N, C-alpha and C positions, 0 to 999 in steps of 0.2 A: 549739347544741342540735341542729342538723341532723345533725352527725356522731354524736351520741348515738343518734338515731333510725336512721340508716343502719347503724351498728354493731349495734344491737339487732336490726334486721330481718335483716341478713346472718347474725348468730349464730343466731337462731331458725329462719330458713329452712334453713340448712345442717344444723342438728340434726334438724329435722323430716324433711328429705329423706334424710339419711344414716341416721337410725334406721330409717326404713321400708325403705330399701334393704338395710341390713345384717341386718335381721330376716328378709328374704326370701333374701338371698344367702349368709347364714352370718355368724357373729359376727366372723369375721376374713377380710378380703379383701386379699390382697397387691396392691400397686400398683407398687412398685419392689422386686423381689426383693432381700432382704438389707438393705433400707434403710428402706422406708416401707410401711405397711399401714393399712387402715381397720379399726377395732375398736369393740366396744361395751364401754365402761368406765363404771361408775357411781361417780363420785367423791363421797364423803361429806365430804371435807375442803375446803380452799380451793384456789386455783390450783395445778395440777400435783400434786394429791394431798396437799399439806402439811396437817398436822393431821388426817389421815384415819385409817383403820384401825379397830381395835376400840374405841378410846377417842374416836371422833369426836364432835365437838360436835353437838348437835341442829341440824337444818336451820334452825329458826327463829332460833337464836342467830346463826348465820353470816349469815342473811339480814338480821337486825336490824343487825348490824355493817356489812354492805355498804350498807344504806340510810343509816345514819348517816354513813358515809364519803361517799356520794353527795350528801347534803345539804351537807356541808362543801365538797365539790368544786364544787357548784353555786354556793355563795356566792363561792368563789374565782374561778370562771368569770365571774361577773357583775362582778367587780372588776378582772380582769386586762386589760391592753392588749397582752399579749405573744402573738403568734400561735402559736408553738410550744407554749407552756403551754396555751393554749386548745384546740389540737388534741389535746394529750395528755390534758387533762381530759375532753374529749368521748369519746375512745377508752376511757378508764378507766371513765367512767360507763356508757357503752353496754355494755361487757363485764360490769361488775358487775351491772347490771340484768338482762342476759341470764342470768347464772348464778343470780340470785335467782328468776327465773321458773322455771328448771329445778327448783330446790329446792321451789318451791310446787307445781309440777305432779307431780314424780316423787319428791321427798324426797331427791334427789341430783342432781348435775350430770352430764349426758351428755358424755363425752369420746370422741373418735373418731380423732384423728391420733396414730399410733404410729410414731415414728422410732426406728430401732435399727441397730446395727452388731454383728453376731454376737449375743452374749447381753446386750450392754449396751443398755438401753432408756432413752430420755428418757421421763419420765412422759407418759402420754397427755394430750392437751389438745384444745381446741376454738377456734373463732373468738373467743369472748369472752376466753379466756385470752390469746390472741395479741394482741388489742386492748389488754388491760390491760398487758402487757409492753411493747408498742410505745409506748403512752401514757405510761407511767412513764419510758421511755427518752427520749421527747421532752421531758418536763418536766425531767429531769436534764440533758440537753444544753442546754436553754434556761437552766437555772440556772448552768451552767458558762460558757457563751459569751455569754449575753444581756447581762450587765453590761458585758462588754468592748466589745460593739457600741455600747452606749449611752454609754460613757464619753466625756467631752468631749475 
């Protein structure tokens, strides 16, 4: 549960600081020319803009789904004895709750990290999205190698 809180605090603090900074500095701030910049993007979909656009689901539906997933993950967390899985669940829960808070505050998720090469852009994302991706990755790695480590 500590990792959930740390992830949530890092996500919300980064969003608060960067939103204030970007509103003053301009909506786009180059960090590494031709590769990385800070932007203001309001994501009405799920992670990395999936299910967004004109037909985006209402924020309360996405938030309800995220909360339901967090409840399931919490039950799994209480039952697991696997460290990688527990770390992964903590990161996913912290990220999901961070994005739920954004939807409650602003009706959309604030994304700010924009990586690009030329005209190709990875969808803008934030700390919560990163935590979710890393968390899922840890759970997948544990599911692939965890049984091998435990085999007699």
